[in-house]
N, C-alpha and C positions, 0 to 999 in steps of 0.2 A: 566562545562562547563561553557563555558565561553558568556554573558548576548547577545543575537540576533542572537545565532544557531540557534534556533531553531524558526518557525512560528505559529502560527495560524491563520485557516482559519475560517471561518460558510458556514455553508450546512444548506441547506433550502429544501428539494425533492422535497417539494409543494410550489411552492409560493405563492397558496390563507392559508397556513395552518398555521401557524405560533406556530403552539404549533413543528410544527419538528424540530421544527432551533436551530440545532444540534452545533458544532466546535467540530475543530482535530486539534491536534496539531503536523508539523511533525519532526522529526530534522535527519539529518543523523550521519554515526558513521562510520567514514574509523581507520581503522586497528584495528577491532575488535580480541583480543585475548583469546576471551570466549564463541565463538560464541554455542559453545558445555552446556557450563553452561548456559546459555540462555535459547537455544533452551529444555533444561529436564526444566529449570521452568517455560518455556512454557505452555511444554506436563502439568508439573502439577497444572498448574492453581495460581500458583506463582506468573504470572507479567501480567497486565489488560494491553497488549496494542498488537497493532498488527507489529512486525519486517522482513521487506521484504526482500531480495536481491537484495537490490538496484540497481547491473549492469543490473535487469529484468528492473528497470526505467525510460523511456524516459523521462519524463518530470515531476516534481510535479502534474500538471494539471490530466496527466491519475489515481496514487494516490484520489488527491479529486473526480473526477469520481466515482470508483469506490466504495469511501467511501461515495457518495452521495448515490449510487446506493445499499450501506446495509443502511447505513441509514431510504432508505426507503423503504425497507421488512421488519425489523426492527420496526417500523409508523405500518406496515401492516399485523403484528404477519404471515410476510411471512416467516423468515429469514431460511437460508437451513443448517447453520452452526448449532454453538451451542452460539455462543457469537459475537457479532458487531464488534469484530478486529477480530476474523474470517471467519466471511463476508468478508472483506477487501476484505482480500487478497485474501477468493475467490472469489470473483470480478474482482480483476486481471486478472486473471484467462481467457485461449478461452473453457475450458476442464469442464464441468461442473458434471467432477467427483474433487467431494471434496478432496477424498484423495490425489490425482493426484495435484492439484490446492493449496494442504498447501505445499504439495511439494518441488513442482515446484517453486513457486515463495516468498513460508518462508525459515525465516531464516534455514541454515542448520550446520553441528557440523564443517563445514569448512568454514564458511563465513567470510568474512573479513571484506565489507563494510554492512553496513546494516540501514534499515533508521525506524526510528522509531517512527510508529505512538499510539495519543493516544486521543479515547473522553473525551467529556470535561470535558479539560483540561485548562481553561480563566486563568488561575493564573501561571500556568507550577510548581506546587509541583510537580505534578505530573512527570513530564517530570527529572526532575531534581531529583526527588528519585530514579528514576527509573538508567540514566547518572550514579550515584555513584557505583552502580549493575555492569558496560559497563566495559569491561576494553580495548576500544580506547579513536579517538579522539573525539569531535563534533565539527564539520563541518555546513562551509554554509549549504543552498540548493542549491545555485548556484554551487558547484563542482558537481554537480550529474550528468549532462553533460559530463567532464570531466570521470564519470567512468563507465558510462553505457556501454554496450556494447552491438550491433548494431548484432551483428553476433546471441545471443546469442539470440539477443528480436525477432530479425526473426526464430527465429531456433522454438521458444514456441510460437510468438505472431498466431494471433489472421489470420482464412482461408488465410493463406502464404500470408503472408502482403507484403514479395517479391517482387512478379509480381505488386501490387500494390501499391508500393513506386515506383518500377523503372515509374510505367506510371504516380504516382501523382507526381514525384521527393520530395515525402517525406513520411517516413513513421508515422508519427503525425497521420495526419487523419485516414488513416483505425485503428488503435489503438483507439481512440478513439469514433467514431464509433461504432464500436465493441460493448465498453462497453454502448453506448446509445442503440444500437440494442436491446443489452440482457434486459436490462430496463425495454424499456418501447413494447419485446414482450414477457419477460417470461425464456429466452434461448432457444438454439436450438433445 
């Protein structure tokens, strides 16, 4: 993995509580050849990361909004899943069915492009270790826009985003709004 391919972001879901401050490191991998192996390791608890289908992510901000929600849920002992990484994947989905959410947004056996998200990896050591297990190419997050598939995003997106995207001229607003609404409303 070449330097600068992963990005570190700081999260603070409650601006008045600095104890909730966390970090997340995100890296895009393309041409992944061993997705089935990674998926099995993830299921067996050998990997502590969120492995997300990159074609379903419009932009990194969507992942950050979902990560912020996951950190908030963890801080208040309200995780719906078994781990913070699984909660991140679950938070990306409009479905409140955990299994469906993880299957839809999480890595599949046939995934070729994945986003790897690791919480609290400030020095990048966890990402470097995991990158050695991934048979694929680490890329800049800037390449995400060429990988995402708007047709699939609209199909699995929240609240029929196609109609809203046509009215607002962008699919970004409905996706961001959905994640924010779910965070403050406690679900649909």
